[in-house]
PDB file of N, CA, C and O in Angstrom, chain B, residues numbered from 101:
ATOM      1  N   MET B 101     -11.422 -15.982  29.502  1.00  0.00           N
ATOM      2  CA  MET B 101     -11.658 -14.298  29.808  1.00  0.00           C
ATOM      3  C   MET B 101     -10.989 -13.785  28.718  1.00  0.00           C
ATOM      4  O   MET B 101     -10.009 -14.326  28.204  1.00  0.00           O
ATOM      5  N   SER B 102     -11.534 -12.670  28.325  1.00  0.00           N
ATOM      6  CA  SER B 102     -10.781 -11.985  27.074  1.00  0.00           C
ATOM      7  C   SER B 102     -10.369 -10.735  27.872  1.00  0.00           C
ATOM      8  O   SER B 102     -10.634 -10.360  29.014  1.00  0.00           O
ATOM      9  N   VAL B 103      -9.638 -10.229  26.886  1.00  0.00           N
ATOM     10  CA  VAL B 103      -8.830  -8.899  27.246  1.00  0.00           C
ATOM     11  C   VAL B 103      -9.710  -8.040  27.204  1.00  0.00           C
ATOM     12  O   VAL B 103      -9.374  -7.062  27.871  1.00  0.00           O
ATOM     13  N   PHE B 104     -10.903  -7.908  26.631  1.00  0.00           N
ATOM     14  CA  PHE B 104     -11.906  -6.797  26.481  1.00  0.00           C
ATOM     15  C   PHE B 104     -13.058  -7.103  27.494  1.00  0.00           C
ATOM     16  O   PHE B 104     -14.020  -6.336  27.458  1.00  0.00           O
ATOM     17  N   ASP B 105     -13.077  -8.147  28.405  1.00  0.00           N
ATOM     18  CA  ASP B 105     -13.840  -8.079  29.353  1.00  0.00           C
ATOM     19  C   ASP B 105     -13.909  -6.925  30.310  1.00  0.00           C
ATOM     20  O   ASP B 105     -15.002  -6.461  30.634  1.00  0.00           O
ATOM     21  N   ASP B 106     -12.822  -6.463  30.757  1.00  0.00           N
ATOM     22  CA  ASP B 106     -12.592  -5.080  31.832  1.00  0.00           C
ATOM     23  C   ASP B 106     -13.093  -3.964  30.875  1.00  0.00           C
ATOM     24  O   ASP B 106     -13.706  -3.041  31.410  1.00  0.00           O
ATOM     25  N   VAL B 107     -12.920  -3.927  29.576  1.00  0.00           N
ATOM     26  CA  VAL B 107     -13.365  -2.625  29.079  1.00  0.00           C
ATOM     27  C   VAL B 107     -14.809  -2.766  28.710  1.00  0.00           C
ATOM     28  O   VAL B 107     -15.577  -1.889  29.106  1.00  0.00           O
ATOM     29  N   ILE B 108     -15.330  -3.890  27.911  1.00  0.00           N
ATOM     30  CA  ILE B 108     -16.563  -4.104  27.480  1.00  0.00           C
ATOM     31  C   ILE B 108     -17.137  -4.942  28.205  1.00  0.00           C
ATOM     32  O   ILE B 108     -17.309  -6.058  27.715  1.00  0.00           O
ATOM     33  N   PRO B 109     -17.633  -4.669  29.650  1.00  0.00           N
ATOM     34  CA  PRO B 109     -18.285  -5.966  30.459  1.00  0.00           C
ATOM     35  C   PRO B 109     -19.733  -6.437  29.907  1.00  0.00           C
ATOM     36  O   PRO B 109     -20.177  -7.561  30.140  1.00  0.00           O
ATOM     37  N   THR B 110     -20.380  -5.519  29.195  1.00  0.00           N
ATOM     38  CA  THR B 110     -21.903  -6.057  28.747  1.00  0.00           C
ATOM     39  C   THR B 110     -22.205  -5.210  27.553  1.00  0.00           C
ATOM     40  O   THR B 110     -21.578  -4.174  27.334  1.00  0.00           O
ATOM     41  N   LEU B 111     -23.276  -5.700  26.690  1.00  0.00           N
ATOM     42  CA  LEU B 111     -23.458  -5.072  25.555  1.00  0.00           C
ATOM     43  C   LEU B 111     -24.719  -4.281  25.852  1.00  0.00           C
ATOM     44  O   LEU B 111     -25.127  -3.472  25.019  1.00  0.00           O
ATOM     45  N   ILE B 112     -25.305  -4.460  26.909  1.00  0.00           N
ATOM     46  CA  ILE B 112     -26.551  -3.759  27.397  1.00  0.00           C
ATOM     47  C   ILE B 112     -26.434  -2.176  27.772  1.00  0.00           C
ATOM     48  O   ILE B 112     -25.588  -1.746  28.555  1.00  0.00           O
ATOM     49  N   THR B 113     -27.309  -1.447  27.168  1.00  0.00           N
ATOM     50  CA  THR B 113     -27.250  -0.110  27.428  1.00  0.00           C
ATOM     51  C   THR B 113     -28.286   0.475  27.674  1.00  0.00           C
ATOM     52  O   THR B 113     -29.274  -0.150  27.289  1.00  0.00           O
ATOM     53  N   ALA B 114     -28.547   1.669  28.283  1.00  0.00           N
ATOM     54  CA  ALA B 114     -29.729   2.292  28.578  1.00  0.00           C
ATOM     55  C   ALA B 114     -30.497   2.754  27.446  1.00  0.00           C
ATOM     56  O   ALA B 114     -31.686   2.459  27.331  1.00  0.00           O
ATOM     57  N   THR B 115     -29.802   3.550  26.503  1.00  0.00           N
ATOM     58  CA  THR B 115     -30.335   3.908  25.391  1.00  0.00           C
ATOM     59  C   THR B 115     -29.539   3.841  24.005  1.00  0.00           C
ATOM     60  O   THR B 115     -28.385   3.416  23.962  1.00  0.00           O
ATOM     61  N   PRO B 116     -30.128   4.221  23.044  1.00  0.00           N
ATOM     62  CA  PRO B 116     -29.405   3.843  21.619  1.00  0.00           C
ATOM     63  C   PRO B 116     -28.222   4.641  21.651  1.00  0.00           C
ATOM     64  O   PRO B 116     -27.168   4.094  21.327  1.00  0.00           O
ATOM     65  N   ALA B 117     -28.219   5.975  22.026  1.00  0.00           N
ATOM     66  CA  ALA B 117     -27.346   6.641  22.289  1.00  0.00           C
ATOM     67  C   ALA B 117     -26.043   6.107  22.916  1.00  0.00           C
ATOM     68  O   ALA B 117     -24.915   6.181  22.430  1.00  0.00           O
ATOM     69  N   GLU B 118     -26.344   5.660  23.864  1.00  0.00           N
ATOM     70  CA  GLU B 118     -25.209   4.826  25.109  1.00  0.00           C
ATOM     71  C   GLU B 118     -24.838   3.748  24.119  1.00  0.00           C
ATOM     72  O   GLU B 118     -23.641   3.464  24.075  1.00  0.00           O
ATOM     73  N   GLY B 119     -25.760   3.024  23.224  1.00  0.00           N
ATOM     74  CA  GLY B 119     -25.666   1.913  22.339  1.00  0.00           C
ATOM     75  C   GLY B 119     -24.325   2.129  21.300  1.00  0.00           C
ATOM     76  O   GLY B 119     -23.365   1.384  21.100  1.00  0.00           O
ATOM     77  N   ARG B 120     -24.674   3.492  20.711  1.00  0.00           N
ATOM     78  CA  ARG B 120     -23.828   3.761  19.368  1.00  0.00           C
ATOM     79  C   ARG B 120     -22.468   4.250  19.985  1.00  0.00           C
ATOM     80  O   ARG B 120     -21.531   4.008  19.224  1.00  0.00           O
ATOM     81  N   GLU B 121     -22.062   4.938  21.282  1.00  0.00           N
ATOM     82  CA  GLU B 121     -20.873   5.197  21.933  1.00  0.00           C
ATOM     83  C   GLU B 121     -20.202   4.054  22.197  1.00  0.00           C
ATOM     84  O   GLU B 121     -18.981   3.935  22.092  1.00  0.00           O
ATOM     85  N   LEU B 122     -21.133   3.008  22.616  1.00  0.00           N
ATOM     86  CA  LEU B 122     -20.281   1.453  22.755  1.00  0.00           C
ATOM     87  C   LEU B 122     -19.706   1.328  21.671  1.00  0.00           C
ATOM     88  O   LEU B 122     -18.476   1.313  21.644  1.00  0.00           O
ATOM     89  N   ALA B 123     -20.578   1.187  20.335  1.00  0.00           N
ATOM     90  CA  ALA B 123     -20.395   0.807  19.053  1.00  0.00           C
ATOM     91  C   ALA B 123     -18.985   1.252  18.424  1.00  0.00           C
ATOM     92  O   ALA B 123     -18.244   0.572  17.715  1.00  0.00           O
ATOM     93  N   ILE B 124     -18.811   2.553  18.862  1.00  0.00           N
ATOM     94  CA  ILE B 124     -17.635   3.232  18.451  1.00  0.00           C
ATOM     95  C   ILE B 124     -16.499   2.842  19.171  1.00  0.00           C
ATOM     96  O   ILE B 124     -15.437   2.760  18.552  1.00  0.00           O
ATOM     97  N   MET B 125     -16.538   2.541  20.589  1.00  0.00           N
ATOM     98  CA  MET B 125     -15.659   2.358  21.461  1.00  0.00           C
ATOM     99  C   MET B 125     -14.918   0.793  20.977  1.00  0.00           C
ATOM    100  O   MET B 125     -13.731   0.468  20.943  1.00  0.00           O
ATOM    101  N   ILE B 126     -16.208  -0.004  20.624  1.00  0.00           N
ATOM    102  CA  ILE B 126     -15.588  -1.534  20.207  1.00  0.00           C
ATOM    103  C   ILE B 126     -15.114  -1.471  19.314  1.00  0.00           C
ATOM    104  O   ILE B 126     -14.240  -2.332  19.214  1.00  0.00           O
ATOM    105  N   ALA B 127     -15.256  -0.515  18.041  1.00  0.00           N
ATOM    106  CA  ALA B 127     -14.507  -0.445  16.849  1.00  0.00           C
ATOM    107  C   ALA B 127     -13.442   0.066  17.140  1.00  0.00           C
ATOM    108  O   ALA B 127     -12.476  -0.482  16.609  1.00  0.00           O
ATOM    109  N   ARG B 128     -13.211   0.965  17.825  1.00  0.00           N
ATOM    110  CA  ARG B 128     -11.565   1.684  18.338  1.00  0.00           C
ATOM    111  C   ARG B 128     -10.773   0.532  19.069  1.00  0.00           C
ATOM    112  O   ARG B 128      -9.577   0.356  18.836  1.00  0.00           O
ATOM    113  N   LYS B 129     -11.407  -0.167  19.869  1.00  0.00           N
ATOM    114  CA  LYS B 129     -10.469  -1.165  20.585  1.00  0.00           C
ATOM    115  C   LYS B 129     -10.120  -2.144  19.785  1.00  0.00           C
ATOM    116  O   LYS B 129      -8.965  -2.572  19.776  1.00  0.00           O
ATOM    117  N   THR B 130     -11.322  -2.748  18.808  1.00  0.00           N
ATOM    118  CA  THR B 130     -10.603  -3.527  17.881  1.00  0.00           C
ATOM    119  C   THR B 130      -9.689  -3.483  16.941  1.00  0.00           C
ATOM    120  O   THR B 130      -9.004  -4.462  16.643  1.00  0.00           O
ATOM    121  N   ILE B 131      -9.584  -2.189  16.312  1.00  0.00           N
ATOM    122  CA  ILE B 131      -8.522  -1.760  15.617  1.00  0.00           C
ATOM    123  C   ILE B 131      -6.926  -1.708  16.317  1.00  0.00           C
ATOM    124  O   ILE B 131      -5.824  -1.981  15.842  1.00  0.00           O
ATOM    125  N   GLY B 132      -7.361  -1.223  17.673  1.00  0.00           N
ATOM    126  CA  GLY B 132      -6.186  -1.473  18.601  1.00  0.00           C
ATOM    127  C   GLY B 132      -5.475  -2.682  18.737  1.00  0.00           C
ATOM    128  O   GLY B 132      -4.257  -2.838  18.824  1.00  0.00           O
ATOM    129  N   ALA B 133      -6.524  -3.655  18.747  1.00  0.00           N
ATOM    130  CA  ALA B 133      -6.237  -5.153  19.051  1.00  0.00           C
ATOM    131  C   ALA B 133      -5.391  -5.727  17.819  1.00  0.00           C
ATOM    132  O   ALA B 133      -4.419  -6.462  17.996  1.00  0.00           O
ATOM    133  N   ILE B 134      -5.835  -5.335  16.574  1.00  0.00           N
ATOM    134  CA  ILE B 134      -5.412  -5.778  15.178  1.00  0.00           C
ATOM    135  C   ILE B 134      -3.942  -5.037  15.147  1.00  0.00           C
ATOM    136  O   ILE B 134      -2.945  -5.713  14.896  1.00  0.00           O
ATOM    137  N   GLN B 135      -3.845  -3.712  15.395  1.00  0.00           N
ATOM    138  CA  GLN B 135      -2.703  -3.067  14.988  1.00  0.00           C
ATOM    139  C   GLN B 135      -2.234  -2.737  16.447  1.00  0.00           C
ATOM    140  O   GLN B 135      -2.799  -1.851  17.089  1.00  0.00           O
ATOM    141  N   THR B 136      -1.216  -3.446  16.947  1.00  0.00           N
ATOM    142  CA  THR B 136      -0.893  -3.082  18.435  1.00  0.00           C
ATOM    143  C   THR B 136      -0.116  -1.973  18.470  1.00  0.00           C
ATOM    144  O   THR B 136      -0.229  -1.222  19.439  1.00  0.00           O
ATOM    145  N   ASP B 137       0.825  -1.668  17.406  1.00  0.00           N
ATOM    146  CA  ASP B 137       1.681  -0.334  17.636  1.00  0.00           C
ATOM    147  C   ASP B 137       0.965   0.917  17.260  1.00  0.00           C
ATOM    148  O   ASP B 137       0.276   1.103  16.257  1.00  0.00           O
ATOM    149  N   ALA B 138       1.275   1.853  18.354  1.00  0.00           N
ATOM    150  CA  ALA B 138       0.359   2.769  18.450  1.00  0.00           C
ATOM    151  C   ALA B 138       0.795   3.959  17.615  1.00  0.00           C
ATOM    152  O   ALA B 138       0.018   4.862  17.305  1.00  0.00           O
ATOM    153  N   ASP B 139       2.465   3.905  17.160  1.00  0.00           N
ATOM    154  CA  ASP B 139       2.914   4.623  16.422  1.00  0.00           C
ATOM    155  C   ASP B 139       2.526   4.359  14.809  1.00  0.00           C
ATOM    156  O   ASP B 139       2.259   5.228  13.979  1.00  0.00           O
ATOM    157  N   VAL B 140       2.564   3.143  14.642  1.00  0.00           N
ATOM    158  CA  VAL B 140       1.911   2.781  13.104  1.00  0.00           C
ATOM    159  C   VAL B 140       0.488   3.265  13.230  1.00  0.00           C
ATOM    160  O   VAL B 140       0.185   4.013  12.301  1.00  0.00           O
ATOM    161  N   ARG B 141      -0.457   3.060  14.094  1.00  0.00           N
ATOM    162  CA  ARG B 141      -1.733   3.563  13.975  1.00  0.00           C
ATOM    163  C   ARG B 141      -1.952   5.154  13.775  1.00  0.00           C
ATOM    164  O   ARG B 141      -2.873   5.672  13.144  1.00  0.00           O
ATOM    165  N   GLY B 142      -0.956   5.778  14.418  1.00  0.00           N
ATOM    166  CA  GLY B 142      -0.863   7.145  14.416  1.00  0.00           C
ATOM    167  C   GLY B 142      -0.372   7.691  13.164  1.00  0.00           C
ATOM    168  O   GLY B 142      -0.624   8.864  12.891  1.00  0.00           O
ATOM    169  N   SER B 143       0.276   6.989  12.405  1.00  0.00           N
ATOM    170  CA  SER B 143       1.280   7.534  11.078  1.00  0.00           C
ATOM    171  C   SER B 143      -0.063   7.156   9.918  1.00  0.00           C
ATOM    172  O   SER B 143      -0.184   7.733   8.838  1.00  0.00           O
ATOM    173  N   LEU B 144      -0.778   6.324  10.307  1.00  0.00           N
ATOM    174  CA  LEU B 144      -2.065   5.952   9.124  1.00  0.00           C
ATOM    175  C   LEU B 144      -3.211   7.090   9.351  1.00  0.00           C
ATOM    176  O   LEU B 144      -3.953   7.414   8.424  1.00  0.00           O
ATOM    177  N   ARG B 145      -3.278   7.503  10.267  1.00  0.00           N
ATOM    178  CA  ARG B 145      -4.611   8.653  10.420  1.00  0.00           C
ATOM    179  C   ARG B 145      -4.540   9.539   9.241  1.00  0.00           C
ATOM    180  O   ARG B 145      -5.529   9.579   8.510  1.00  0.00           O
ATOM    181  N   ASP B 146      -3.722  10.103   9.017  1.00  0.00           N
ATOM    182  CA  ASP B 146      -3.589  11.292   8.121  1.00  0.00           C
ATOM    183  C   ASP B 146      -4.096  10.369   6.313  1.00  0.00           C
ATOM    184  O   ASP B 146      -4.756  10.956   5.456  1.00  0.00           O
ATOM    185  N   ASP B 147      -3.640   9.089   6.174  1.00  0.00           N
ATOM    186  CA  ASP B 147      -4.124   8.347   5.188  1.00  0.00           C
ATOM    187  C   ASP B 147      -5.609   8.208   5.138  1.00  0.00           C
ATOM    188  O   ASP B 147      -6.202   8.544   4.113  1.00  0.00           O
ATOM    189  N   TYR B 148      -6.236   7.748   6.145  1.00  0.00           N
ATOM    190  CA  TYR B 148      -7.775   7.499   6.194  1.00  0.00           C
ATOM    191  C   TYR B 148      -8.624   8.637   6.279  1.00  0.00           C
ATOM    192  O   TYR B 148      -9.707   8.755   5.706  1.00  0.00           O
ATOM    193  N   ALA B 149      -7.897   9.740   7.268  1.00  0.00           N
ATOM    194  CA  ALA B 149      -8.652  10.942   7.116  1.00  0.00           C
ATOM    195  C   ALA B 149      -8.942  11.608   5.958  1.00  0.00           C
ATOM    196  O   ALA B 149      -9.846  12.443   5.923  1.00  0.00           O
ATOM    197  N   ARG B 150      -8.248  11.322   4.969  1.00  0.00           N
ATOM    198  CA  ARG B 150      -8.515  11.988   3.517  1.00  0.00           C
ATOM    199  C   ARG B 150      -9.168  10.936   2.572  1.00  0.00           C
ATOM    200  O   ARG B 150      -9.447  11.253   1.416  1.00  0.00           O
ATOM    201  N   ASP B 151      -9.402   9.748   3.030  1.00  0.00           N
ATOM    202  CA  ASP B 151      -9.832   8.746   1.835  1.00  0.00           C
ATOM    203  C   ASP B 151     -11.274   8.492   2.160  1.00  0.00           C
ATOM    204  O   ASP B 151     -11.509   7.860   3.190  1.00  0.00           O
ATOM    205  N   THR B 152     -12.193   8.870   1.471  1.00  0.00           N
ATOM    206  CA  THR B 152     -13.586   8.858   1.647  1.00  0.00           C
ATOM    207  C   THR B 152     -13.923   7.215   1.912  1.00  0.00           C
ATOM    208  O   THR B 152     -14.709   6.758   2.742  1.00  0.00           O
ATOM    209  N   ALA B 153     -13.166   6.547   1.040  1.00  0.00           N
ATOM    210  CA  ALA B 153     -13.645   5.332   1.006  1.00  0.00           C
ATOM    211  C   ALA B 153     -13.116   4.419   2.682  1.00  0.00           C
ATOM    212  O   ALA B 153     -13.691   3.440   3.157  1.00  0.00           O
ATOM    213  N   GLN B 154     -12.293   4.899   3.073  1.00  0.00           N
ATOM    214  CA  GLN B 154     -11.728   4.199   4.171  1.00  0.00           C
ATOM    215  C   GLN B 154     -12.704   4.806   5.435  1.00  0.00           C
ATOM    216  O   GLN B 154     -13.122   4.063   6.323  1.00  0.00           O
ATOM    217  N   LEU B 155     -13.008   6.293   5.383  1.00  0.00           N
ATOM    218  CA  LEU B 155     -14.088   6.875   6.209  1.00  0.00           C
ATOM    219  C   LEU B 155     -15.142   5.792   5.979  1.00  0.00           C
ATOM    220  O   LEU B 155     -15.160   4.859   6.782  1.00  0.00           O
ATOM    221  N   ILE B 156     -15.979   5.809   5.021  1.00  0.00           N
ATOM    222  CA  ILE B 156     -17.067   4.828   4.616  1.00  0.00           C
ATOM    223  C   ILE B 156     -16.841   3.520   5.379  1.00  0.00           C
ATOM    224  O   ILE B 156     -17.670   3.138   6.205  1.00  0.00           O
ATOM    225  N   SER B 157     -15.796   2.875   5.125  1.00  0.00           N
ATOM    226  CA  SER B 157     -15.734   1.534   5.610  1.00  0.00           C
ATOM    227  C   SER B 157     -15.692   1.551   7.299  1.00  0.00           C
ATOM    228  O   SER B 157     -16.402   0.829   7.999  1.00  0.00           O
ATOM    229  N   SER B 158     -14.836   2.402   7.738  1.00  0.00           N
ATOM    230  CA  SER B 158     -14.996   2.556   9.470  1.00  0.00           C
ATOM    231  C   SER B 158     -16.449   3.110   9.706  1.00  0.00           C
ATOM    232  O   SER B 158     -17.023   2.750  10.734  1.00  0.00           O
ATOM    233  N   ALA B 159     -16.937   3.760   9.039  1.00  0.00           N
ATOM    234  CA  ALA B 159     -18.792   3.967   9.589  1.00  0.00           C
ATOM    235  C   ALA B 159     -19.276   2.446   9.274  1.00  0.00           C
ATOM    236  O   ALA B 159     -19.867   1.961  10.239  1.00  0.00           O
ATOM    237  N   HIS B 160     -19.194   1.808   8.452  1.00  0.00           N
ATOM    238  CA  HIS B 160     -19.622   0.413   8.450  1.00  0.00           C
ATOM    239  C   HIS B 160     -19.419  -0.377   9.358  1.00  0.00           C
ATOM    240  O   HIS B 160     -20.339  -1.133   9.670  1.00  0.00           O
ATOM    241  N   VAL B 161     -18.111  -0.446  10.082  1.00  0.00           N
ATOM    242  CA  VAL B 161     -17.866  -1.363  11.076  1.00  0.00           C
ATOM    243  C   VAL B 161     -18.600  -0.745  12.321  1.00  0.00           C
ATOM    244  O   VAL B 161     -19.200  -1.548  13.035  1.00  0.00           O
ATOM    245  N   VAL B 162     -18.623   0.390  12.617  1.00  0.00           N
ATOM    246  CA  VAL B 162     -19.518   1.091  13.583  1.00  0.00           C
ATOM    247  C   VAL B 162     -20.807   0.510  13.418  1.00  0.00           C
ATOM    248  O   VAL B 162     -21.336  -0.151  14.311  1.00  0.00           O
ATOM    249  N   ALA B 163     -21.330   0.728  12.321  1.00  0.00           N
ATOM    250  CA  ALA B 163     -22.769   0.370  12.206  1.00  0.00           C
ATOM    251  C   ALA B 163     -23.204  -1.178  12.455  1.00  0.00           C
ATOM    252  O   ALA B 163     -24.343  -1.513  12.779  1.00  0.00           O
ATOM    253  N   VAL B 164     -22.157  -2.033  12.260  1.00  0.00           N
ATOM    254  CA  VAL B 164     -22.370  -3.723  12.438  1.00  0.00           C
ATOM    255  C   VAL B 164     -22.198  -3.702  13.694  1.00  0.00           C
ATOM    256  O   VAL B 164     -22.911  -4.520  14.275  1.00  0.00           O
ATOM    257  N   GLU B 165     -21.416  -2.982  14.468  1.00  0.00           N
ATOM    258  CA  GLU B 165     -21.201  -2.967  16.186  1.00  0.00           C
ATOM    259  C   GLU B 165     -22.729  -2.764  16.840  1.00  0.00           C
ATOM    260  O   GLU B 165     -23.380  -3.383  17.682  1.00  0.00           O
ATOM    261  N   PHE B 166     -22.972  -1.534  15.988  1.00  0.00           N
ATOM    262  CA  PHE B 166     -24.436  -1.095  16.893  1.00  0.00           C
ATOM    263  C   PHE B 166     -25.291  -2.046  16.403  1.00  0.00           C
ATOM    264  O   PHE B 166     -26.076  -2.406  17.280  1.00  0.00           O
ATOM    265  N   GLN B 167     -25.442  -2.562  15.420  1.00  0.00           N
ATOM    266  CA  GLN B 167     -26.332  -3.431  15.102  1.00  0.00           C
ATOM    267  C   GLN B 167     -26.527  -4.817  15.910  1.00  0.00           C
ATOM    268  O   GLN B 167     -27.556  -5.491  15.851  1.00  0.00           O
ATOM    269  N   THR B 168     -25.310  -5.161  16.722  1.00  0.00           N
ATOM    270  CA  THR B 168     -25.029  -6.255  17.266  1.00  0.00           C
ATOM    271  C   THR B 168     -25.920  -5.848  18.583  1.00  0.00           C
ATOM    272  O   THR B 168     -26.883  -6.474  19.027  1.00  0.00           O
ATOM    273  N   ILE B 169     -25.381  -4.709  19.062  1.00  0.00           N
ATOM    274  CA  ILE B 169     -25.569  -4.177  20.444  1.00  0.00           C
ATOM    275  C   ILE B 169     -27.163  -3.762  20.443  1.00  0.00           C
ATOM    276  O   ILE B 169     -27.723  -3.727  21.539  1.00  0.00           O
ATOM    277  N   ALA B 170     -27.688  -3.542  19.616  1.00  0.00           N
ATOM    278  CA  ALA B 170     -29.218  -3.206  19.522  1.00  0.00           C
ATOM    279  C   ALA B 170     -30.097  -4.576  19.501  1.00  0.00           C
ATOM    280  O   ALA B 170     -31.259  -4.628  19.904  1.00  0.00           O
ATOM    281  N   ALA B 171     -29.481  -5.504  19.054  1.00  0.00           N
ATOM    282  CA  ALA B 171     -30.210  -6.847  19.020  1.00  0.00           C
ATOM    283  C   ALA B 171     -30.062  -7.539  20.177  1.00  0.00           C
ATOM    284  O   ALA B 171     -30.865  -8.421  20.482  1.00  0.00           O
ATOM    285  N   ALA B 172     -28.855  -7.161  21.066  1.00  0.00           N
ATOM    286  CA  ALA B 172     -28.687  -7.492  22.509  1.00  0.00           C
ATOM    287  C   ALA B 172     -29.461  -6.731  23.457  1.00  0.00           C
ATOM    288  O   ALA B 172     -29.584  -7.224  24.578  1.00  0.00           O
ATOM    289  N   ASN B 173     -29.951  -5.732  23.242  1.00  0.00           N
ATOM    290  CA  ASN B 173     -30.829  -5.011  24.064  1.00  0.00           C
ATOM    291  C   ASN B 173     -32.283  -4.897  23.632  1.00  0.00           C
ATOM    292  O   ASN B 173     -33.066  -4.024  24.005  1.00  0.00           O
ATOM    293  N   ASN B 174     -32.533  -5.883  22.810  1.00  0.00           N
ATOM    294  CA  ASN B 174     -33.965  -6.163  22.413  1.00  0.00           C
ATOM    295  C   ASN B 174     -34.286  -4.738  21.353  1.00  0.00           C
ATOM    296  O   ASN B 174     -35.448  -4.341  21.272  1.00  0.00           O
ATOM    297  N   TYR B 175     -33.496  -4.235  20.798  1.00  0.00           N
ATOM    298  CA  TYR B 175     -33.863  -2.736  20.368  1.00  0.00           C
ATOM    299  C   TYR B 175     -34.615  -1.994  21.244  1.00  0.00           C
ATOM    300  O   TYR B 175     -35.758  -1.622  20.981  1.00  0.00           O
ATOM    301  N   TRP B 176     -33.957  -1.724  22.418  1.00  0.00           N
ATOM    302  CA  TRP B 176     -34.641  -0.931  23.569  1.00  0.00           C
ATOM    303  C   TRP B 176     -35.932  -0.911  23.365  1.00  0.00           C
ATOM    304  O   TRP B 176     -36.458   0.193  23.232  1.00  0.00           O
ATOM    305  N   ARG B 177     -36.653  -1.970  23.301  1.00  0.00           N
ATOM    306  CA  ARG B 177     -38.088  -2.220  23.693  1.00  0.00           C
ATOM    307  C   ARG B 177     -38.272  -2.687  25.020  1.00  0.00           C
ATOM    308  O   ARG B 177     -39.404  -2.922  25.441  1.00  0.00           O
TER     309      ARG B 177
END
């Protein structure tokens, strides 16, 4: 059993919009699992908020998560 089982019980969503929200949540939870110190995460926000390369990288992570969720939902067909 994973620590994410309570937070993310399934990848199945009713709509693509819900899938995108889930992708963002998974990306955020992943960052929290990697950097467990909330103070450190908070101190880094100013750095990436002004760095377009880091923002694009963050968007890429969400896109990859969304791709996985879309496949799990048979692309909502």
